[in-house]
C-alpha positions, 0 to 999 in steps of 0.5 A, spaced: 232 660 225 225 660 226 223 666 231 223 666 238 216 669 238 213 664 233 216 658 236 214 660 243 207 662 241 206 655 237 208 651 243 204 655 248 198 654 244 199 647 243 203 645 249 199 638 250 201 636 243 208 638 244 209 634 250 205 628 247 210 628 241 216 629 246 213 623 249 213 619 243 220 620 241 224 613 242 229 616 247 224 619 251 219 613 251 225 608 252 227 612 258 220 613 261 218 606 260 224 604 264 222 608 269 215 605 270 218 598 270 223 599 275 222 605 280 217 600 284 224 596 285 227 601 289 227 601 296 232 605 298 236 612 296 242 607 294 238 603 290 236 609 286 243 612 285 246 605 283 241 605 277 244 609 273 238 610 268 233 611 274 237 616 277 239 620 271 231 620 269 229 623 276 235 628 276 233 631 269 226 631 271 227 636 277 233 640 273 238 637 277 242 633 272 248 637 273 249 635 280 247 628 279 255 626 280 255 629 287 252 623 290 253 624 297 250 631 297 244 629 293 243 623 298 243 628 304 237 632 300 233 625 298 234 623 306 231 630 308 225 630 312 221 636 309 217 637 315 223 639 319 225 646 317 232 645 319 233 639 315 238 639 309 234 640 303 230 646 307 236 649 308 238 650 301 236 656 297 235 653 291 228 650 291 229 645 286 232 641 292 226 641 296 222 639 290 227 633 288 226 631 296 219 632 296 218 627 289 220 621 294 218 618 301 226 617 303 225 622 308 220 619 313 213 620 314 210 615 310 212 609 314 207 605 318 206 609 324 201 608 330 199 616 328 202 620 323 204 627 326 198 630 324 194 625 327 198 626 334 197 634 333 189 633 332 189 628 338 193 633 342 188 638 340 182 634 342 185 633 349 186 640 350 179 641 348 176 636 352 179 638 358 176 645 357 170 642 356 170 638 362 171 645 366 166 648 362 161 642 364 163 644 371 161 651 371 155 649 367 152 644 372 153 649 377 149 654 373 144 649 372 143 647 379 143 654 382 137 655 377 133 649 378 134 648 386 130 654 388 124 650 384 125 644 388 119 642 393 121 635 395 126 630 396 123 626 390 123 631 385 131 633 387 133 625 386 129 624 380 133 629 376 139 626 374 143 632 373 141 635 380 142 628 384 149 627 381 151 634 383 149 633 390 152 626 390 159 629 387 158 635 392 158 631 398 162 625 396 157 620 396 158 614 392 151 612 388 154 605 387 155 603 394 149 607 397 141 605 395 137 611 393 132 610 399 138 611 404 140 617 400 132 619 400 132 618 408 138 622 410 135 628 406 129 627 409 132 627 416 133 633 421 140 633 424 137 636 430 132 631 432 136 625 435 131 620 433 131 622 426 134 617 421 141 620 420 142 620 427 140 613 429 143 610 423 149 614 422 151 619 428 149 614 433 155 610 431 160 616 431 162 615 438 163 607 437 167 608 430 172 614 433 173 609 439 174 603 434 179 608 430 183 610 436 184 603 439 186 601 432 191 606 432 194 604 439 194 597 436 198 599 430 203 603 434 204 597 439 205 592 434 210 596 430 214 598 437 214 590 439 216 588 432 222 593 432 224 590 439 223 583 437 228 585 431 233 588 435 233 582 440 235 577 434 242 580 434 243 579 441 247 573 444 243 567 446 237 570 443 231 565 441 231 566 434 225 561 432 221 564 438 222 571 436 221 570 429 214 567 431 213 573 435 215 578 429 210 574 425 204 575 430 205 582 431 206 583 423 199 580 423 196 584 428 199 590 425 196 589 418 189 587 422 190 594 425 191 598 419 186 595 415 181 596 421 183 603 421 182 604 413 175 601 414 173 605 420 176 611 417 171 610 411 165 609 415 167 616 419 168 620 413 161 617 410 158 618 417 160 626 417 158 626 409 151 624 411 151 629 417 153 635 412 148 632 407 142 632 411 144 639 414 145 642 407 137 641 406 131 643 409 126 637 407 121 635 412 121 627 415 116 626 409 120 629 404 116 635 403 118 642 404 115 647 409 111 652 405 115 658 403 121 654 405 127 653 399 130 647 399 137 650 401 139 657 405 143 661 401 149 659 406 148 652 405 147 653 397 154 657 397 157 651 401 154 646 396 157 650 390 164 650 393 164 643 395 162 641 388 167 645 386 172 642 390 170 635 388 172 637 381 179 639 383 182 633 378 178 636 373 181 643 374 188 640 375 188 636 368 186 643 365 191 647 368 197 649 363 202 646 367 199 639 367 197 639 360 204 640 358 206 635 362 201 629 359 202 632 352 209 631 353 209 624 355 204 622 350 208 625 344 214 621 347 210 615 348 207 615 341 213 613 337 214 607 341 208 604 340 209 599 335 202 595 335 195 595 338 198 591 344 203 596 346 198 602 346 194 599 351 200 597 355 202 604 355 198 608 360 201 615 358 198 614 351 192 609 352 189 614 358 191 620 354 187 618 347 181 615 351 181 622 355 182 626 348 175 623 345 171 623 352 172 616 354 174 614 361 179 609 361 176 606 368 169 605 365 171 602 358 174 595 357 181 594 353 177 589 349 172 594 347 178 599 345 182 593 341 176 591 337 174 599 336 182 600 333 182 594 329 175 596 326 175 597 318 173 604 318 171 603 310 166 598 312 159 600 315 158 594 318 165 594 322 165 593 330 166 601 331 160 603 328 155 598 331 157 602 338 153 608 335 158 612 339 162 618 335 167 618 340 169 611 338 169 613 331 174 619 333 178 614 337 179 609 331 180 615 326 186 617 330 190 611 330 193 606 324 192 599 326 190 593 321 185 588 323 190 584 327 193 590 331 199 591 327 201 598 324 199 600 317 199 607 313 194 612 315 188 613 312 186 620 309 184 624 303 190 627 303 197 625 306 200 630 311 205 633 306 200 634 301 195 638 306 201 642 309 203 644 302 196 646 300 195 650 306 201 654 305 200 655 297 193 658 299 196 663 304 201 665 299 196 665 293 192 670 298 198 674 300 200 675 292 193 678 290 193 682 296 195 690 296 200 692 301 196 695 306 191 689 306 197 684 307 196 683 315 189 683 315 189 678 309 194 674 312 191 673 318 184 671 315 188 666 310 192 663 316 185 662 319 182 659 313 188 654 312 188 652 319 180 650 318 182 646 312 187 642 316 182 641 321 177 639 316 180 635 311 180 629 316 173 628 315 173 627 308 172 620 306 170 620 299 170 625 292 163 626 294 164 629 301 170 633 298 165 636 292 159 637 297 164 642 301 164 648 296 168 652 301 174 646 301 174 646 294 175 653 293 180 653 298 184 648 294 183 651 287 186 658 290 192 654 293 193 651 286 192 658 283 185 657 280 179 662 280 174 658 283 168 662 280 171 659 273 171 652 275 164 648 276 163 642 281 161 638 275 167 639 271 171 637 278 167 631 278 169 629 271 177 631 273 176 626 279 173 621 275 179 620 270 184 615 270 190 619 272 194 613 269 191 614 262 194 619 258 188 620 254 183 621 260 179 627 261 184 630 266 190 628 262 188 631 256 185 638 259 190 644 257 191 646 264 195 640 268 193 643 275 187 640 275 190 633 274 195 635 279 189 636 284 186 630 283 193 626 284 194 629 291 188 626 294 188 618 296 181 616 292 180 610 289 177 608 282 170 608 286 171 615 289 173 613 296 179 614 301 183 608 300 191 606 302 193 607 295 199 602 293 206 606 293 211 605 286 217 604 290 219 610 294 213 614 290 206 615 292 201 616 286 202 624 285 210 623 286 210 618 280 206 622 276 209 629 277 216 626 276 214 623 269 210 630 267 216 634 269 221 629 265 217 631 259 217 638 260 224 638 262 226 634 255 221 639 251 225 645 254 232 642 253 230 640 246 227 647 244 233 650 248 238 647 243 235 651 237 233 657 241 235 659 248 229 664 248 224 659 247 227 655 253 227 661 257 219 663 255 217 655 257 221 655 263 218 662 265 211 659 264 212 653 268 215 657 274 210 663 273 205 660 278 210 659 283 212 666 284 210 670 290 214 676 290 219 680 286 225 677 290 223 670 287 224 673 280 231 676 282 233 670 285 233 666 279 237 668 273 233 665 268 227 669 271 231 675 271 233 675 264 226 674 262 224 680 266 229 684 263 229 682 256 221 683 256 221 690 259 228 692 255 232 693 262 239 693 262 243 687 265 247 692 269 240 692 273 243 686 276 248 690 280 244 694 284 242 693 291 236 688 291 231 692 294 232 697 289 231 691 284 225 689 287 222 696 286 223 696 279 220 689 278 214 691 282 213 697 278 213 693 271 210 687 274 203 685 278 206 679 281 198 676 282 198 677 274 203 671 274 197 666 276 193 668 270 195 664 264 192 669 259 196 674 262 203 670 263 202 668 255 201 676 253 207 677 257 211 672 254 209 674 247 212 680 249 218 677 251 219 673 245 219 679 240 224 683 245 228 677 245 228 676 237 230 684 237 235 683 242 239 677 239 237 678 231 244 679 229 247 674 234 249 667 232 251 665 239 246 667 245 249 668 252 243 666 255 245 659 253 250 660 259 244 660 264 242 653 262 249 650 262 251 644 267 256 646 272 259 639 272 265 640 268 272 640 272 268 639 279 269 632 280 274 633 286 269 638 289 268 636 297 261 635 300 262 642 303 263 645 296 257 642 293 253 645 299 256 652 298 254 651 291 247 649 292 246 655 297 248 660 292 245 657 285 239 660 283 239 658 275 233 653 273 238 648 270 
């Protein structure tokens, strides 16, 4: 038998060519062709499982052939929502099940929705920021007013400053759309102590009459209500003139309605009069609108009253930003969004519609629904679409936050990366940074890595093309680190060639590179052939990256199994090489029988080590291995060369290696297992096959 060392070394140096040879084998190419031709016809888990060849192709690709017979169990895996940590696949210790579920879109999250979970979270973030910004704006307006009012020397100077004018109008409750500027000017120029001043002649002089009118209206309303009650009670009395009583009731109801209307109108006039009186009292302007020499526009006491009145006028802003109110409206929004099945449904749901507009800084009472509809039906890829003609970034944010087509129907989210990919990239980045950190720096590194991950998740939505992505080197470096690559060794020009590759062509630049991780990065983004973000077509239940990864994994599994038939040690080495980049701690090695076997063999450690306490085993692993070195292909290759030599020495006289047991399926004699047994197996099973 050819030595493990020679076989593995040859394969490691020529892995791409070896995989190509496997792909050309008649049985492998036949199954691959069948998969490509038929996966697009799959619309449900049952469709997949009912097609024997497809089902066994994908279970082999993810190392789960031995569990293919447990269809009820595997169906629950495929239907798991991986965004839910409590979903079935996420509760299984064996990571292969999660990888298997992640290779398909059966578990939800890829259906047409008004908003993806990320979009909803982003909109809630915008809303929270908008509420805080509104509160900050109130404080900023007061600061500006207090800093500027001392320099004002005339009424016109005050009214010509939009910010000052709006401040005082809000503070004193004056609706500028109802009262002309000249009226406001003359009120400010009035002396409330002068009975002949404008404010007294125009407003205060009418106050007694208004109060009398209000009192009369209240009296009329009380009298009318009393008579209505009296006439109504008479209706039930014997001999009552029902027709006459009904007429009198109608008359009194009309009288009551008129009185109530008069009360409202009169009360508004009284409120306006009092506001104008307070307004005039708050300032020191002369009748000509100027200020007497050395006199400020307001006394300190009136300035304080104005500030407090302005603050009171913004009570709705403070209330909206309160934690309780925010939590309430956010909860209502979250509940409403899943029920939005069309654009019309959105505008008909105030808890969602008003929230969305407020989140981007738009006032629902000031923007027409027809404008919002046109914005949300716009094509963000077309620079001539309606949303861009408004020249307002708030509308662009709104359009990006929802997924409607040109007819107002739901469509797929348009994003450079799908939510699951974003989450995985962020998670892998944190893991990679922790792997490289020393124990004493882990807390600090973790905090910074999580901040970087949050920044990435928030920023990736702004990427609309390959050019955008590559121009953001910080983001590029983040992606490379998440994939276990050294950013210092990867140029932007190289990545440009990777992203320009046709990933469906095995001879393209990305697919012929020795490190497959670059092709995986390109596949994880939704860029079309022009390099723009696009809604890429699905291949049945799989997105492009899932489709390509399944084919690659099938070839890798085929190669490893074929090598294992001749030499199990080679299979172990190839498996370790494939998994090395995913190892984040000593416990990952100890939880996997095959990885543990490679480790013990490499460092000539006894099998009895496996019976030690797990913490003691971990210390031994950390003594011999620097986990962060497993992200470096060169160091992994050196490690596995040593393993190969040690494996040959250990098994030189054996015709059968017990390592074969690590690769055997477990289906023999288990056809009668219950679903609970499958679950128990999955929770303890840690071998790679």
